[in-house]
N, C-alpha and C positions, 0 to 999 in steps of 0.2 A: 504493500500500498504505500503511494507518495506520502511522502512528511518530511518536516523539518525536526518534528520531535516526537514523542510518543504520546497518543493517549493517555489520560490519567486511566492508571490499572491496569494499559500496557496495549488494550483493544478496543477499536473505535468499535460501539456497539450498532447495529442495525436489527431491528424489532418490526422492521414493513415486511411484511408476510407477501408472498407472490407465488403465482402459478398454481398447482393441485391444491398446495397446504393453503392458500387463501380462498380456495371454492370450498375448499372442506369445510373451513371455520365459516363461512358467509353463510353456507347453505344450513348451518346451525343456530344461529342468531336468535332468529326468529320465536324457536322453543327456549331461550334461553331469562334467566334472570336480568332485568336492565337496570342500569344506572346512566343519569341525563348530568352527564358531565356539567360544570360551568367552567368561564372562559381561563379561569386558573388553572384548574384542572387538563383540560383540552390543549394547551400550551405545554402542560406539564408533559403530556402522553407523548406530544409532537419531539419535544427536548430529549424523552426519551427513545423515540424511534429512530431518529436522524444519529442518535450517540453522543451528542451536543451534552448530556448528563451522565458521558462515561466515567465511573462501570457498572451504573444501575441498570438494569433492564426492565425494571418495572417498578410499582411504588413500594415503598420500603416494608418491610415485616419489621414485627417488634426487636428481633436481632440488632436487625442494622439500625431502628429509629431510636435505641437505646445506646448505640455505641455511638451514634452522633452525639446525643446530648449529652452523656457521660466523659466521651474523649474526643468526641470531634473527628472520630473514625469512623468507618461503616465495617462490620463484621468481618470482613476480608482482609483487614487494616489500612484500606486506602485512607486517608485526611478525606473527610466530608463534613462541614460546617451547618449545611440546612437542610434540614428534613422534607422529604418529596413525598406526599401522604395523600391519601385518597380517603379523604371522611363524607360519612354517611351517617342517617339517623337511624335511630333505635329499629324502627318498622321495617328500616331494609336492611340492616343487619339480621333480624329475626326471620328472615326469607332464604337466607344465604349459607349453604354448606362448603366447608373446607374442601378441598382438592376436587372442586367443580370449577365451571365455567363463568364468568358473568360478562355481558354486552355493554359495552360502554359506548352511552350514545350522546351524537352531538347535532346539534341544530335540527333533530329528529329522524337522522338518520345512524343505524353503529357507525364507528368508528374506529374498533378493535376490542378485541377480547379480552378480561384479564383471568392470568389463572391463578385463582385462589387458594395465598399458602396460608393466611394468614390473619385474622381477626380479633382485636384486639382496641381498648378503650384507654387510649394515652392522659396523662397528667396535662392538662392543659397549662395550669400554673406555670411548670416545672417550663415546659417547653416555651412559655414565652419569655421566662425568666432566661431561659437558656438561650434563646435564638436571639431575642430582641433585648435583651439584658434590661426589661421593663416588664411590669404586669399592666401598668397603666392603657387603659383601653384609650385614649385619647391617638393611641399610636395605631396608624391604617393596619401593622400587619397583624399586631395583638388582638385589633376589633374583628378583623376579617376570620383570624384561628378563634375568636368565642363566639363568632357566627354560625362558624360550620358545625357538622354533625360530629357526638362524642364518639363516635366507633371510627376504629383506621381499617383499613382493608389491606393488604401486603400480598403481592402475588407478580410477577412477569405478566408485561401485556405485550400481544399479538397486532399490530394495525393493520387490519384493512383496507382504511381508507382515511388517508391523511386530509387535514380541514382542507374545503375548496377554497384558496385564498383568491380573491380578485387584485388586492394591492400589492404593490411593491415589489412586482413578480419578477423583474431581472435581478432583485437584491435579494431574493431568496435562496442563499445559496447555502446546501447543508455543510455540515462538517467536512465530508470526504471531496466537496466539489474545492472549498474555499486551500484544502491541501495541496490539490493536482495543480490549483492555479499559482500555489508559493513556489510549487517548484518548476511549474513551466516560467516562468519569469526569476528563475535564479535566487529566491530570497530565501536564505540561510535563516537571519533573524529577523523577528516580526515582532513588532509589537501590536496590541492590540488595544483600543481604546472603547471602554463602557461610556453611553452617555443615555437619557433619558430626555433633553431640555439641548437646545440650541446650542451652538458652538460659537462661545466669544471670544473673544482677540487671548483670553488670558488660555483655555482649552486650546487655542489654535496654537500660542506660543509652545506649552508644553505636548502638544503633538509634533511640531516640527521639530525642537529640542527632541525629541525621542528618535528622531528620523535621522537626525545625525549620526545617531549612534547605531541603527540598525537599516535593514535593505529593504522596509515597505512596513505600511500602515494598515491594520485591519480596522477601519472606520466601521463600529459593530453597533448600531445605538440597539436598543432594545422596544418589539412594536407589540408587546405581549401586553397583557394589563397591567396599568398604571393608575394611578391616583386621578380622581379625576379633573383636580386643579393644575395638573400637569398637561404641557404643551403637546396637543396632539401628535398622533406620530405622522400623519401627511403633513400638516405644516413641519415638521421636523425635516421630515426628509426632502421637502423642498430646500429648506435652507442649509441644509448641507450639500446637495446638487451644488446651487447658488457657489456657497463658497470653495466648492473643489475645483470648480469651473474657472475658476480665474487667479487664486492662492497656493495651489499645490500643484506637485507635478504630477501629472498624471498618470505615470509610471511608477509610479512608487506606492498609490494609495489605491486600496481596495472598499468598496463603499459596499458592506451585506446586513442585511437586517437580523437580528435575533430574536425570534420568537417566543421566548421566555417571559414571564411575566414577570413584574418586580415586587421584591419582599419589604423593600426598606428596612432592613434587619443590620445597616451600619457594616461595622469592622466584618461578621460571620459571613455576610454578604460579598465584600471587595474580596475574599479568598474562594468566595463559591463563585463569582464571577471570573477571578485569575483563571479558576480550573475551568469553567466553559470555554475561557478562550484557549486553553490549552490544548484543548478538544479540536478545536476548528483548527489549531497547526500554529498556536502563535508562541513564539517563545517569551516576547517580554509581555508585561501588562503594564498600564499606567494609573495608577493609585495617585488620587489627587486629593484635595481638600473633603474630608466630611465625604468620602464615598458611598453611595447610596443610604445616605443619611435621610433624616426627616425630622423637623424642627429642633428642639435644643435637647436629643436624647442620647447623642452622641459627643464624645470633646472634638476636636478640630482635628485632631489627627489620629483618632483611635483607629482608623481603617488601615493606616500605615502600622501601627505599631503591633498589632494583632501576627504580623508576620513572622514577627521575631519569636511567638512562641510556636513556630514550628521548625524540623528540618526542612531547611532549603530544599532538598534532593529528594522531602518526601511530597512538598509541593509540585516540584518539577519545570515553573515555569517565572519565571525572573520578574521580581516587582520591580517597578521604577518608581521613586517618590518624587512627587515635586511638590513645594511648598504654592502658596495661595500666590497668584503673577498678578501685578497691572503694568500699567503702562509710566515711566517717568518722564518727568517733562527736561529736567535734568538731562538725564541718561541718554533720553530722546531715543528708550527703545523700551521694552517690553521688560519687563526685573522681577525679582522676588526680593525677599529680606536677606536671602544668602547672597544675593548679588549686587544688590542696591545702598549704598550706602547714603541718601538722603531722606529729608523730611518727607512727613505723611503728606504736609501741605503741596509740595512737588507729586503725588500721586495719581494719577486718574483712577479712580477705581467707584462703581456705583453699586447700590447694594440691588440682587434683583427686583426690589419693591420697587424703588425709583428707576429702575430700565420699564418694570412694566407700566408704572405711570405715562412716563414719556411715551410709550408705544403707543398707549391707549390713545394718549391726545395726538398721536399721529407725529411727533416728532422722533425722529432719527436719533437715540444716542448719540455721545460724545465718538467719531472712527475710532478714536483709542480705545474705547470701550468693545463697540461692536461694529465690524464690517458692514458698508451701508448695503451691500446685497442681501445681508442677511435681514438686517434693519428691514427694508423694503419688504420683504416676504412676512415678518411677523406683523407689520403694522396691515398690511393687505387682508391678513387673516384675521385680525380683530377687526377690520371693516366689513368682513363677510362671515357672521358668527355660524353660518351652515358649514361652511369651507373646514371655518376651525376646527367644529366638532367631529370632523372625518378624518 
């Protein structure tokens, strides 16, 4: 298999069944118990199927789940920091039997078959504390956790029909495909960048700094389920296209979407995101300020410090840590506190709230904060709420 780096666990998982196996499973789904998936669960199914969550082959059994909460490792020993689980209510659990198959349904049609190996009741207070570092329901990850069913189902999945996507089709590149493209381009050192927001000048600065030491950049925006107040995926993708068209060398960047959903788990999700990009073939991964954070639940650089708690060889992908960046009017360039000696008053840096206020008023932020092309995309989206919501 073409690769610049081994997938996590050593093998790139593929749980998409084809040919006679698919036909046999598809012929049985009508007679199986059915579970309707929510948007997070279907994105998890897809990530498992294409190998984005390698070495996972399905939803976690209690043994793997307990290992993640206690040791941040799967039962087989691989580092893993986020439970990937399928929750159901008590009545659904009562009609299921171990060692049987269950049809997983998305938008009215069977998407996969779960080979049920385990059925267990988690301690959600403990899960919230271990994963999100809080049990506060104001945290969106904790809120979702508490809203899901009290029983978890574990077992491998066999996908018979991937979600029928209609958006971002040129950018839906599975891990096997990104690895192939990296090899074709001769990229040995590939840095991944996670984003759920439009890219501002500080992001651009750290991406280009990373490119100075790597052969290529995988710009990998997450397009699965996010918070309702996050910038919609369609708007973000248009802003990325505008930025890449004018400010990056076309032969050094690959734009591809990540089908996963956000957990907002801060430090634990930073490691999780790194492992996902390792599966996509990245050798390096950018971890900036408050990666995967939300509100004030995590310290500014907690997502960087967590990597010190693991053996680098066991993670297998090299994190690149960056300070918060800004434009310095004296240096006349982008900088950070590591490289700029000048006063706070010499730095051009606006809060996200202030940027949103300017965009809402139709006023582009200063060019030192946002590229005009990106600002135009965001202003236009705010003028057309129906487009922004897509």
